[in-house]
N, C-alpha and C positions, 0 to 999 in steps of 0.2 A: 504494500500500500504506500503510494507516494504521498509525501506531505505537500501542503500548499506551496511551500517555498521551493520544493523540488520541481513542481509543475511550473512555477513561475520562471525558475532558472532554465528549465528545459525549453520553454517557449521562447525565452529571450535568446538562447543560444541557437535554436532552430531558425528563428527569423534572421538573426545576424549572420550566421554561418551560410545561409542561403545567399545572402548578398556577397559574402566573401567569395563563394564559388562562382558567382556571376562575374566578379571582377578578376579573380586570380585563376580561375579554372582553366581557361583556354591556354594560359602560359604553362600550366602544370601537365595536363593530360591531353592537350590539343583541342581544336575546335569541334571535332566530330562528336565525341561522346556527350550526351545530355545527362548531367548528374543533378539529382534532386534530393534534398534532405527530407526524409520521410518521418523519422522519429529521433528523439534525443532522450536518453535515459541517464540521468545523473545518479550517482551513489548517494546514500542518505547523508553523508558528510560533505557532499558537493565537491569532492576533490577529484573526481573522475567522471567524465561524460562519455557514454557510448553513442556515437553518431551513426545512424543507419541511413544509407544513401541508396537510392534507386538509380540504376545506370541503364541508359537506353542508347540505341544507335551505335552499338559496338558489340562485337562477338566476344572479345576478351575483357570481361568485366573485372577480373582479378588484376589485370594489368593496370587499370585505372586506380584501384585501391593501392597497389604497390607504388605507383607514382605519387599518390597523395601522401602515403607514408614517408616517402623519400623527402617530400617537401613539407613534412609535418610541422617543423618549426615556423616556416613561413606562413602557413595557414593559421597556426595558433597565434602568432603575433598579429596577424590581420584581424582575427577574431577579438583578441585582447584590446586592440585599439578601438573596437566598436563597443565593447561591453564594460570597459574598465570603470566607468562612472556608475554602473548599475550593480556590479558584482565585486565584492571586496577581494576575493582570491580567485584568480582565473584557474578553472579546473584543467587537469590533463585531459586530452581528448584522444579517442581511438575511433577508427573507422571500420564499419562493417557493411556488407552488401545486404540490402533488404530484398529478399526473394518473393515478397508477397505478391507484387504485380505480375511477376513472371509465372508464379504458380496459378494466379487467377487466369491468365491468358492460356496456360496449358490446360486447365480444367474446362475453360470455355471452348477451346478447340476440340477437346475430347467429346463434350456434349454435342457440338455441331456435327462431328463425324458420326456419333451414335444416332443422331436424328436423321442424317442423310441415309444411313443404312437401315432405318426403320426399326431400330431396336428400342426406342423410347416409346412408352405408352402414349396414346392419343389423349388429348384433353377432353 
């Protein structure tokens, strides 16, 4: 159960890190991939934030995460510049791929195929 402060910090980081990716992203992983911040989960002591990103328009999603990790300090500094007046201690950040949208598309494709084959019951 997240506290109210955790939710506030998560929303602040999500909003501002999205802007950081808009400004710095093309320099880090190139102009092709579309990277979107989907969720932020801070620890209860607010010392670490897990940032989940959705990556589109590329086949190698792990490569984007690797490039973001290589430029970790640059991204953290850009985030810190944006939130330093709102958060006393800037949390450590780590990046993870959010597979939710990929899984949703995979299930939707499966249902479409089952419907085409006539294996779904009629309404």
